[in-house]
C-alpha positions as CSV (number, residue, x, y, z in Angstrom):
1,M,0.0,0.0,0.0
2,G,1.6,3.3,-1.1
3,N,1.9,6.4,1.1
4,Q,-1.1,8.1,-0.5
5,Q,-3.3,5.0,-0.2
6,L,-2.2,4.5,3.4
7,S,-3.0,8.1,4.2
8,S,-6.5,7.7,2.6
9,Y,-7.0,4.4,4.4
10,R,-6.1,5.9,7.8
11,K,-8.3,9.0,7.2
12,G,-11.3,7.0,6.1
13,I,-11.2,4.4,8.9
14,K,-10.8,7.1,11.6
15,L,-13.7,9.1,10.0
16,L,-15.9,5.9,10.1
17,A,-14.8,5.0,13.7
18,K,-15.8,8.5,14.9
19,N,-19.1,8.3,13.0
20,A,-19.9,5.0,14.5
21,K,-19.6,6.5,18.0
22,L,-21.5,9.7,17.2
23,G,-23.9,8.9,14.4
24,D,-26.0,6.0,13.2
25,G,-23.6,3.3,14.0
26,Y,-22.3,1.1,16.9
27,F,-19.4,-1.1,17.9
28,S,-19.7,-4.8,18.6
29,K,-17.7,-8.0,18.9
30,H,-18.2,-11.6,19.6
31,P,-17.2,-12.9,23.0
32,E,-14.3,-14.9,21.5
33,C,-12.9,-11.9,19.6
34,V,-10.4,-9.3,20.9
35,N,-11.2,-6.5,18.5
36,Y,-14.4,-4.7,17.7
37,K,-16.2,-4.2,14.4
38,I,-18.5,-1.3,13.4
39,T,-22.0,-1.5,12.0
40,F,-24.0,1.4,10.4
41,T,-27.7,1.4,9.8
42,S,-29.9,3.7,7.7
43,T,-33.2,3.8,5.7
44,T,-31.1,5.3,2.9
45,P,-28.8,2.6,1.4
46,E,-27.1,5.1,-0.8
47,L,-25.7,6.8,2.3
48,L,-24.3,3.5,3.6
49,E,-22.7,3.0,0.2
50,A,-21.1,6.4,0.5
51,K,-19.7,5.4,3.9
52,R,-18.4,2.2,2.5
53,T,-16.4,4.0,-0.2
54,L,-14.6,6.0,2.5
55,C,-12.6,2.8,3.3
56,P,-13.8,-0.1,1.2
57,E,-11.0,-2.4,2.4
58,I,-12.6,-2.9,5.8
59,F,-15.9,-4.2,4.5
60,G,-16.3,-7.8,3.4
61,V,-19.8,-7.4,1.9
62,G,-21.8,-4.4,0.8
63,V,-25.0,-2.9,2.0
64,K,-27.7,-5.3,3.0
65,M,-31.4,-5.0,3.9
66,T,-31.8,-5.9,7.6
67,R,-35.5,-5.1,8.0
68,K,-38.3,-5.1,5.5
69,A,-40.9,-2.3,5.2
70,N,-43.7,-2.6,7.7
71,A,-42.0,-5.4,9.5
72,K,-43.6,-7.2,12.4
73,N,-43.1,-5.5,15.8
74,C,-42.2,-2.2,14.0
75,Y,-44.1,1.0,13.8
76,K,-46.7,1.6,11.1
77,N,-45.4,2.6,7.6
78,A,-41.8,1.8,8.7
79,K,-39.3,2.0,5.9
80,P,-36.9,-0.8,5.0
81,L,-33.7,-0.7,7.1
82,Y,-30.3,-1.3,5.7
83,G,-27.0,-2.2,7.3
84,L,-23.3,-2.2,6.6
85,T,-20.8,-4.1,8.8
86,S,-17.0,-4.0,8.8
87,F,-14.3,-6.5,9.6
88,V,-12.9,-6.4,13.2
89,K,-10.0,-3.9,13.6
90,S,-7.9,-3.0,16.5
91,I,-8.4,0.7,15.9
92,F,-12.1,0.3,16.7
93,N,-11.1,-0.8,20.2
94,V,-9.5,2.6,20.6
95,Y,-12.5,4.6,19.6
96,K,-15.0,2.3,21.4
97,H,-13.3,3.0,24.7
98,M,-12.2,6.6,24.0
99,P,-13.9,9.1,26.4
100,Y,-16.1,11.6,24.6
101,E,-14.1,14.4,26.1
102,E,-11.0,13.2,24.2
103,L,-13.0,12.4,21.0
104,Y,-14.2,15.9,20.8
105,T,-10.6,17.2,20.5
106,R,-10.2,15.0,17.4
107,L,-13.3,16.1,15.5
108,T,-13.0,17.8,12.1
109,I,-15.5,19.5,9.9
110,A,-15.7,16.3,7.9
111,D,-16.8,14.5,11.0
112,F,-19.6,17.0,11.5
113,G,-20.5,16.7,7.8
114,L,-21.0,13.0,8.0
115,W,-22.7,13.3,11.4
116,Y,-25.2,15.8,9.9
117,L,-26.1,13.3,7.2
118,D,-27.0,10.8,10.0
119,D,-28.7,13.0,12.6
120,G,-29.0,16.5,11.2
121,G,-31.7,18.4,9.4
122,I,-33.3,21.8,9.0
123,V,-36.5,23.1,10.6
124,D,-38.5,25.2,8.2
125,R,-40.2,28.1,10.0
126,S,-40.8,30.2,7.0
127,K,-44.5,29.4,7.0
128,T,-45.0,30.8,10.5
129,E,-42.8,33.9,10.2
130,N,-42.7,36.9,8.0
131,S,-39.5,35.8,6.2
132,N,-37.8,32.6,5.3
133,S,-36.3,31.1,8.4
134,Y,-34.4,27.9,8.7
135,R,-32.9,26.4,11.8
136,P,-30.2,23.8,11.0
137,Y,-29.5,21.3,13.7
138,I,-27.8,18.0,14.6
139,C,-29.3,15.7,17.2
140,I,-26.4,15.1,19.5
141,G,-28.0,12.7,22.0
142,N,-26.0,12.4,25.2
143,C,-22.9,14.2,23.9
144,C,-23.4,17.0,26.3
145,N,-24.9,15.2,29.3
146,T,-22.4,16.6,31.8
147,K,-21.0,20.0,32.5
148,E,-17.4,18.9,31.7
149,R,-18.4,17.1,28.5
150,T,-20.5,20.1,27.4
151,A,-17.7,22.6,28.0
152,I,-15.2,20.5,26.0
153,F,-17.7,20.0,23.2
154,I,-18.4,23.8,23.0
155,E,-14.6,24.5,23.2
156,N,-14.0,22.4,20.1
157,L,-17.0,23.9,18.2
158,H,-15.2,27.2,18.7
159,R,-12.0,25.7,17.5
160,L,-13.6,24.6,14.3
161,F,-16.2,27.3,13.6
162,G,-15.2,30.4,15.4
163,S,-17.0,32.5,18.0
164,K,-20.7,32.1,16.9
165,I,-21.7,28.4,17.3
166,G,-25.4,28.6,18.2
167,G,-26.9,26.8,21.2
168,I,-27.3,23.4,22.7
169,R,-30.6,22.5,24.4
170,P,-32.9,19.6,25.2
171,N,-35.1,18.4,22.4
172,N,-38.2,19.3,24.3
173,S,-39.4,20.3,27.8
174,K,-39.5,16.6,28.9
175,A,-36.2,15.6,27.4
176,T,-33.4,14.3,29.6
177,E,-29.7,15.3,29.6
178,N,-29.2,12.4,27.2
179,N,-31.5,13.9,24.5
180,K,-30.1,17.2,23.2
181,T,-29.8,19.0,20.0
182,W,-27.3,21.5,18.7
183,Y,-28.9,24.4,16.7
184,M,-26.2,26.1,14.6
185,P,-26.0,29.4,12.8
186,R,-26.3,29.5,9.1
187,A,-22.6,30.2,8.5
188,V,-21.7,27.1,10.5
189,A,-24.3,25.0,8.7
190,E,-23.0,26.1,5.4
191,E,-19.5,24.7,6.2
192,I,-20.9,21.5,7.6
193,I,-23.4,20.9,4.7
194,E,-20.7,21.7,2.1
195,K,-18.5,19.0,3.7
196,G,-21.5,16.6,4.0
197,L,-22.2,17.0,0.3
198,E,-18.8,15.5,-0.5
199,F,-20.2,12.3,0.8
200,Y,-23.9,12.3,-0.1
201,A,-26.8,14.7,-0.8
202,F,-30.1,14.4,1.1
203,P,-32.9,16.4,-0.6
204,N,-34.8,16.7,2.7
205,K,-31.8,18.0,4.5
206,I,-31.1,20.8,2.1
207,P,-34.2,22.8,1.4
208,Y,-34.4,24.3,-2.1
209,R,-35.6,27.6,-0.7
210,W,-32.3,28.1,1.3
211,K,-30.7,30.2,-1.4
212,K,-27.1,29.2,-0.5
213,F,-27.9,25.6,-1.5
214,N,-30.0,26.1,-4.6
215,G,-28.8,24.0,-7.5
216,Y,-27.1,21.3,-5.5
217,P,-27.7,17.7,-6.7
218,Q,-30.5,15.7,-5.2
219,V,-28.9,12.3,-5.5
220,G,-25.8,10.7,-4.0
221,V,-22.6,12.3,-5.1
222,G,-20.0,9.9,-3.6
223,N,-17.0,11.1,-1.8
């Protein structure tokens, strides 16, 4: 493996490991195994394929359907669910056990771009206000469930995006500390979505009326 290929491999596998910890993925291993593997799930198989192309060497098989539409013991009108699972790798042990506080110091704009595709979106308030108003967000779950963790998360948002980074608050009045959302300013959202578009384009996550993003493709664009 040449230097350029090795660099791409390392970059891709780290991006996927961080995404498994933050986004729509998880770590697992069989009892007899030493190392962990990562699995991603999504109702959008094209997004999983985009993730696979980040480091194809670590995936033995491609994207597979793991749940049919309207499956038994699932909510009404449920979409098909797809999965993508890697081989076991020692680097996944590192990220599985890495404290969130340390992980935040390693995040890049690319990490947020991929995370946005999993857990982000834009609330359209233009119908209830005098002018077009969009609120970009990422559902961050328990990423800020302690004061220390929140402080480090915010510190690294400032590191990446400058002084204005929006706000973090519970999803609703009944939400716990493990169910929070980061609402970001437009300028920050533009950086994150621009980076996310290098992986994949979600039509419902990029409203056509948000002028900045008019004309972007509405299909997968690869990486």
